[in-house]
C-alpha positions as CSV (number, residue, x, y, z in Angstrom):
1,M,-5.8,14.6,-30.3
2,D,-2.0,16.1,-29.6
3,R,0.2,16.5,-32.9
4,Q,2.9,14.7,-30.9
5,T,1.2,11.4,-30.7
6,L,-0.8,11.8,-34.2
7,R,2.9,12.0,-35.7
8,D,3.4,8.5,-33.6
9,R,0.8,6.7,-34.9
10,V,1.2,7.8,-38.1
11,H,4.7,6.2,-37.9
12,R,3.5,3.1,-36.0
13,D,0.9,2.7,-38.4
14,T,4.1,3.3,-41.8
15,A,5.9,0.8,-39.4
16,E,3.6,-2.2,-38.5
17,G,0.4,-2.0,-40.2
18,L,-2.7,-2.2,-37.6
19,A,-0.9,-3.7,-35.3
20,G,1.2,-1.4,-34.4
21,L,-2.5,0.7,-34.1
22,V,-3.4,-1.5,-30.9
23,T,-3.5,0.7,-27.9
24,R,0.3,-0.9,-26.5
25,S,0.1,-1.3,-22.3
26,L,2.3,1.5,-20.6
27,S,5.7,0.4,-19.5
28,G,6.2,1.0,-15.8
29,R,7.6,-1.6,-13.1
30,K,5.7,-4.5,-11.8
31,P,4.6,-4.2,-8.9
32,M,6.0,-6.8,-6.1
33,P,4.0,-9.9,-5.3
34,I,2.8,-10.9,-2.4
35,S,4.6,-13.5,-0.8
36,E,3.5,-15.3,2.4
37,Q,6.2,-13.4,4.0
38,M,4.4,-9.9,2.6
39,D,1.5,-11.1,4.0
40,E,2.3,-10.9,7.4
41,P,2.0,-7.5,7.8
42,A,-1.7,-8.4,8.6
43,T,-0.6,-10.3,11.4
44,I,1.1,-6.9,12.9
45,V,-1.6,-4.8,12.1
46,E,-4.7,-6.2,12.6
47,P,-3.7,-6.6,16.5
48,G,-2.6,-3.0,17.1
49,P,0.6,-1.5,18.6
50,D,1.5,-2.6,22.0
51,P,2.2,1.2,23.6
52,E,5.8,-0.3,25.7
53,P,7.5,-1.5,22.9
54,D,5.8,0.0,20.2
55,G,5.6,3.5,21.7
56,V,2.6,4.0,20.1
57,V,-1.4,4.0,20.4
58,R,-2.5,2.9,17.1
59,W,0.0,2.2,13.6
60,R,0.3,5.0,11.1
61,R,1.8,4.2,8.2
62,I,5.6,5.6,8.8
63,D,5.9,3.1,12.1
64,L,4.5,0.6,9.5
65,C,7.7,1.1,7.9
66,A,9.3,1.2,10.4
67,V,8.4,-2.2,11.5
68,V,8.9,-4.3,9.1
69,E,12.6,-2.8,8.1
70,P,14.0,-4.9,10.8
71,R,11.8,-8.2,10.8
72,F,11.8,-8.4,7.8
73,G,14.6,-6.4,5.2
74,V,12.7,-4.4,3.1
75,R,12.9,-0.9,2.9
76,Y,9.0,0.6,2.6
77,A,7.7,4.4,1.6
78,E,4.9,5.6,3.0
79,R,3.3,5.2,-0.3
80,S,4.1,1.9,-1.0
81,M,3.1,1.0,2.8
82,G,-0.1,1.8,1.9
83,Q,-0.4,0.2,-1.0
84,L,0.4,-2.7,0.3
85,L,-2.1,-1.6,3.3
86,R,-4.6,-2.1,0.8
87,R,-4.1,-5.3,-1.3
88,L,-3.5,-7.2,2.3
89,G,-7.5,-6.0,2.7
90,F,-7.1,-3.2,5.2
91,A,-8.7,0.1,5.3
92,R,-8.0,3.9,5.5
93,L,-10.4,3.5,8.5
94,S,-8.9,4.5,12.4
95,V,-10.1,3.0,15.3
96,R,-11.7,5.6,17.8
97,P,-9.5,5.1,21.0
98,H,-9.4,3.5,24.1
99,H,-7.6,4.0,27.3
100,P,-6.5,0.4,28.8
101,Q,-8.0,1.1,31.9
102,S,-10.7,2.8,31.1
103,D,-14.3,1.8,32.7
104,P,-17.3,0.4,30.0
105,D,-20.2,0.4,32.8
106,A,-18.3,3.7,34.2
107,Q,-18.7,4.9,30.2
108,A,-22.8,2.9,29.9
109,I,-24.1,6.0,32.2
């Protein structure tokens, strides 16, 4: 144990007794709640991007941030978008791309 940690615990024990030694939760910013509006990125991610209007062939976090901001008025950092996608049940997997005009019969040979 670090000397400063021991000193802090001695002071808490002196001031609060045994209740002061209970491990306390860390303070910090609470995560943003997932509202019905924030479930909508799932409706954007599941069908995938349309190359014409979206300009991409697969979603990246930075692309999703750029799409979500004008639609919902919420600015997300890439890392926060990754956390939101994880909470919505998405994994960091990427499907193998395929050309929209490819012929599956010719590929089966």
